[in-house]
Every structure is written in C-alpha cells, then in structure tokens.
MARLOTOR-360523 format. One record per atom (N, C-alpha, C, O): x, y, z. Coordinates in steps of 0.1 Angstrom, whole numbers, plus 5000, padded with zeros to 4 digits. Example, Ala and Ser with C-alpha at 12.3 -4.5 7.8 and 13.67 -1.06 7.14 Angstrom:
513249435078;512349555078;513249675078;514249675085;512849785071;513749895071;512950005079;513450115080;
This chain:
050649206433;050749346430;051849386421;051749466413;052949316422;054149336414;053849296399;054249366390;053049196398;052649146384;051749256377;051849276365;050849316385;049949416379;050749536374;050549586363;051749576382;052549696378;053349656366;053549736357;053949536365;054749496354;053849486342;054349526331;052649436343;051749426331;051349566326;051349596314;051049666335;050749796331;051949866324;051649936315;053149846329;054249906323;054549846309;054849926300;054249716308;054449656294;053449716285;053849746273;052249736288;051149786279;051449926276;051249976265;051950006286;052250146283;053550156274;053650246266;054550066276;055750076268;055550026254;056250066245;054749926253;054449866239;053049876236;052249786237;052649996230;051150006227;050749916216;049549896215;051649856208;051249766198;050649636204;049749576197;051049606216;050449486222;049049506227;048249416229;048749636229;047349666234;046349686223;045249716225;046749676210;045849686199;045849826194;044849866187;046849906196;046850046191;047650056177;048449966175;047350156170;047950176157;049450216159;049650286169;050350186150;051650236151;051750376145;051250396134;052250476153;052350616149;053750646146;054650626154;053950686133;055350726129;055350876125;054550916116;056150956133;056251096130;057551116123;058651096129;057551156111;058751176102;059551046102;060851056102;058950936102;059650806101;060050746115;060650636115;059850816126;060250766139;058950736147;058050816147;058950626155;057850596163;057650706174;058550746180;056450746176;056150846185;054650836189;053950736187;054150946196;052750946200;052051076194;052751176192;050751056191;050051176186;049851286196;049651396193;049951246209;049851346220;051051446220;050951556226;052151416214;053351496215;053451586203;054451656202;052551596194;052651666182;051851796183;050751796187;052451906178;051752036178;050952036165;051552016154;049652056165;048852046153;049152156143;048952136131;049752266148;050152376138;051252326129;051352376118;052152236134;053252196126;053052076117;053952026111;051752036115;051451926107;051451966092;050952066088;052051876084;052051896070;051051796064;050151836055;051151666067;050151566062;050051456072;050951426080;048951386072;048651266080;048051166070;047151186063;048751046070;048250936062;047950816071;048750786080;046850746068;046450626076;046550506067;045950506056;047350406071;047450286063;046650176071;046950166083;045850106065;044950006071;045649876071;046749856065;045049776076;045549636079;046449576069;047649566072;046049546057;046849476047;048049556043;049149506042;047849676039;048949766035;050049786046;051249776043;049549816058;050549836069;051249716073;052449716076;050549596073;051149476077;052249436066;053249376070;051949466054;052949426043;054249506045;055349456042;054149636049;055249726049;055949716063;057149706064;055149716074;055749736087;055649606095;056149596107;055149496090;055149366096;054249366108;053149416108;054649296119;053749276130;053549406138;052449416144;054449496137;054149626144;053049706137;052349786144;052749686125;051649756118;050449666117;049549696108;050249566125;049049476124;047749556127;046749516121;047849656135;046549726139;046449856131;045649946134;047349876121;047249996112;048450086116;049150066126;048750176106;049850266108;049350406105;048650426095;049750506113;049450646111;050850716108;051650726116;050950766095;052150836091;051950986092;050951036086;052751056100;052551196102;053851266097;054951226100;053651366088;054751446083;054651586088;053551646087;055651636094;055651776100;056251866090;056951826080;055951996091;056452106083;057952116085;058452106096;058652146074;060152166075;060452306068;059752346059;061452366073;061852496068;062752476056;063552376056;062852566047;063752566036;065052636039;065052716049;066052626031;067352686034;067252836031;067952916038;066352886022;066253026019;065253096028;064953216027;064553026038;063553086046;064253136059;065153076064;063653236065;064153296078;063553216089;062453156087;064153216100;063553146112;062353216117;062253346116;061353146121;060153196126;059753126138;059653006139;059453206149;059053146162;057653196164;057353316163;056753096167;055353126170;055053086184;055352976188;054353176191;054053156205;052553176207;051953276202;051953076213;050453096217;050353066232;050852956236;049753146239;049653126253;048353186259;047553246251;048153176272;046953226278;047253266292;048353236298;046353346298;046553396311;045253376319;044153416314;045353326331;044153296339;044453356353;045553346358;043353396359;043453446373;042653346381;041553306378;043153316393;042453216402;041653286412;040853226419;041753416413;040953496423;039853576416;040053636406;038653576422;037553656415;037853806417;038553846426;037453886407;037654026407;036654096416;036954206421;035554036419;034554096428;033853996436;033353896430;033754016449;033053926458;031753996463;031954096470;030553956460;029354016465;029253986480;029653886485;028554076487;028154056501;027053956501;026053966494;027253856510;026253746511;025553756525;026153816534;024353706526;023553706538;023953586547;024253476541;023953606560;024153486568;022853416570;021853466565;022853316578;021653236580;020453316586;019353296582;020753396596;019753476603;019153576594;017953596593;019953646586;019453746576;018653686565;017653736561;019053566561;018353496550;016953446555;015953446548;016853396567;015653326572;014653436578;013453396579;015053556581;014153656587;012953686578;011853686583;013153716565;011853736557;010953616556;009753626555;011553496556;010753376555;009953356567;008753316567;010553386579;009853376592;008753476593;007753456600;008853596587;007953706588;006653676580;005553726583;006753586570;005653566561;004653476567;003653446561;
C-alpha cells in the first residue's frame, strides 16, 4: 500500500513521466487548469522534434507555450469580476398526494 501511494505521488508530481506535454506559462512550468482563459494572449504547441531539441527530455511528449496578457506602463489598472449566485432551496413546493389519496381513483376504476 505504501508503494502505491508513492507511485501515485510521483506521477502527480512529475507529469512528464506519465506521458503528458510540458506546459510553460510565461516561461514557467505550470498547469493548464490554473489559467484564466480571459487572460490568455497566445497558445503555441511544439510537437516532438522541435520540443525535444529545445527542452530536451522534459519536452519529449510535446510542449505547450502559453503567454498571458500583460499591462502596459501607461495603462490604468483594471479589475474584472465574474461570478454567479445559486439557491439551494426551491422557491415553490407543490402539494403532493400521499399513498392513499393517489391510489383511491385507481381503486375506484
């Protein structure tokens, strides 16, 4: 059981060993799950030979280069928020029949 946990942690910590592409966000290794799609400027995919020549063994399964948007010195700060609101309780509960009320018309027929 200890070996299984160790193996799972190694695969999670080193995705290159599991056959995944190397993801570089602004030149730093990262995950595509951590990127906000609104902040993307460009995405470039390098396939086998090109990525292996530049990034060596880490790029053996390909490299995904992600560039995010950057602000300029003359631009004002801009904060964008997107959110949602959900209710867990229904706004209206209809009256339902119990077993006796439901079966009465069926028994009468």
